[in-house]
C-alpha positions as CSV (number, residue, x, y, z in Angstrom):
1,X,-26.3,0.8,-39.1
2,X,-23.5,-0.4,-37.3
3,X,-24.3,-0.9,-33.6
4,X,-21.3,-1.3,-30.8
5,X,-21.4,-1.7,-27.1
6,X,-18.3,-0.6,-25.6
7,X,-17.7,-2.6,-22.1
8,X,-15.1,-4.7,-20.1
9,X,-15.7,-7.6,-18.5
10,X,-13.2,-7.2,-15.5
11,X,-15.8,-4.1,-14.5
12,X,-18.2,-4.2,-11.3
13,X,-20.4,-3.8,-14.6
14,X,-19.8,-6.9,-16.3
15,X,-22.8,-9.0,-14.9
16,X,-25.8,-6.7,-15.8
17,X,-23.7,-6.1,-18.8
18,X,-23.9,-10.2,-19.7
19,X,-27.5,-10.6,-18.3
20,X,-28.4,-7.4,-20.8
21,X,-26.8,-9.2,-23.8
22,X,-28.0,-12.5,-22.6
23,X,-31.7,-10.8,-23.0
24,X,-31.0,-8.9,-26.2
25,X,-30.3,-11.8,-27.7
26,X,-33.3,-13.9,-26.6
27,X,-35.7,-11.0,-27.4
28,X,-34.4,-10.0,-30.5
29,X,-32.0,-12.7,-32.3
30,X,-29.8,-9.6,-33.3
31,X,-26.9,-10.2,-30.9
32,X,-24.7,-11.2,-33.8
33,X,-25.4,-7.7,-34.9
34,X,-24.1,-5.5,-31.8
35,X,-20.3,-5.4,-32.2
36,X,-18.3,-5.7,-29.0
37,X,-15.2,-3.8,-28.1
38,X,-13.3,-3.5,-24.3
39,X,-12.0,0.2,-23.7
40,X,-8.9,-1.5,-22.4
41,X,-7.6,-2.8,-26.3
42,X,-6.1,-0.7,-29.0
43,X,-8.9,-0.9,-30.6
44,X,-11.5,0.1,-28.2
45,X,-9.7,2.6,-26.6
46,X,-9.4,4.5,-30.0
47,X,-12.9,4.2,-30.8
48,X,-13.4,5.9,-27.2
49,X,-11.7,8.1,-27.9
50,X,-12.8,9.2,-31.4
51,X,-16.4,9.1,-29.9
52,X,-15.5,11.0,-26.4
53,X,-16.5,7.9,-24.5
54,X,-16.0,8.2,-20.7
55,X,-18.2,6.7,-19.1
56,X,-18.8,2.5,-19.5
57,X,-20.9,0.7,-20.8
58,X,-21.4,2.5,-23.9
59,X,-23.9,1.2,-26.6
60,X,-23.5,3.5,-30.0
61,X,-25.5,3.4,-32.8
62,X,-23.6,5.1,-36.2
63,X,-24.2,5.6,-39.5
64,X,-22.2,3.0,-41.1
65,X,-21.4,5.4,-44.3
66,X,-19.7,7.7,-42.8
67,X,-19.4,6.9,-38.7
68,X,-21.8,9.8,-37.2
69,X,-23.2,9.3,-33.9
70,X,-27.1,8.5,-34.6
71,X,-27.9,7.2,-31.0
72,X,-25.9,6.9,-27.7
73,X,-26.2,5.1,-24.3
74,X,-23.7,5.7,-21.9
75,X,-23.6,4.2,-18.0
76,X,-25.9,2.0,-16.1
77,X,-28.5,1.0,-16.4
78,X,-28.4,-0.3,-19.7
79,X,-30.4,0.9,-22.0
80,X,-34.4,-0.7,-23.2
81,X,-33.9,-3.3,-25.2
82,X,-36.2,-2.4,-27.5
83,X,-34.7,1.1,-28.1
84,X,-31.7,-0.9,-29.3
85,X,-33.1,-3.2,-31.4
86,X,-35.5,-0.5,-33.0
87,X,-32.2,1.2,-34.4
88,X,-30.9,-2.2,-35.8
């Protein structure tokens, strides 16, 4: 599985995401397994277009073999940590 968090530091939801990331790392120890992309970068923008993401933050769980979306959460509030860690 591939887990991606698509978000931007310069937004009104950034503090909520930073807090969620801290809690996620603390609760699961899997923070390093959560890729982070900024939709304002070329890579992040291309990723968002590929998966038709228009609302941020977004957490996606992808099949590592074919890139198929297995689970997606968009916008706030952030998903429950146990929901995301289940997929990772």
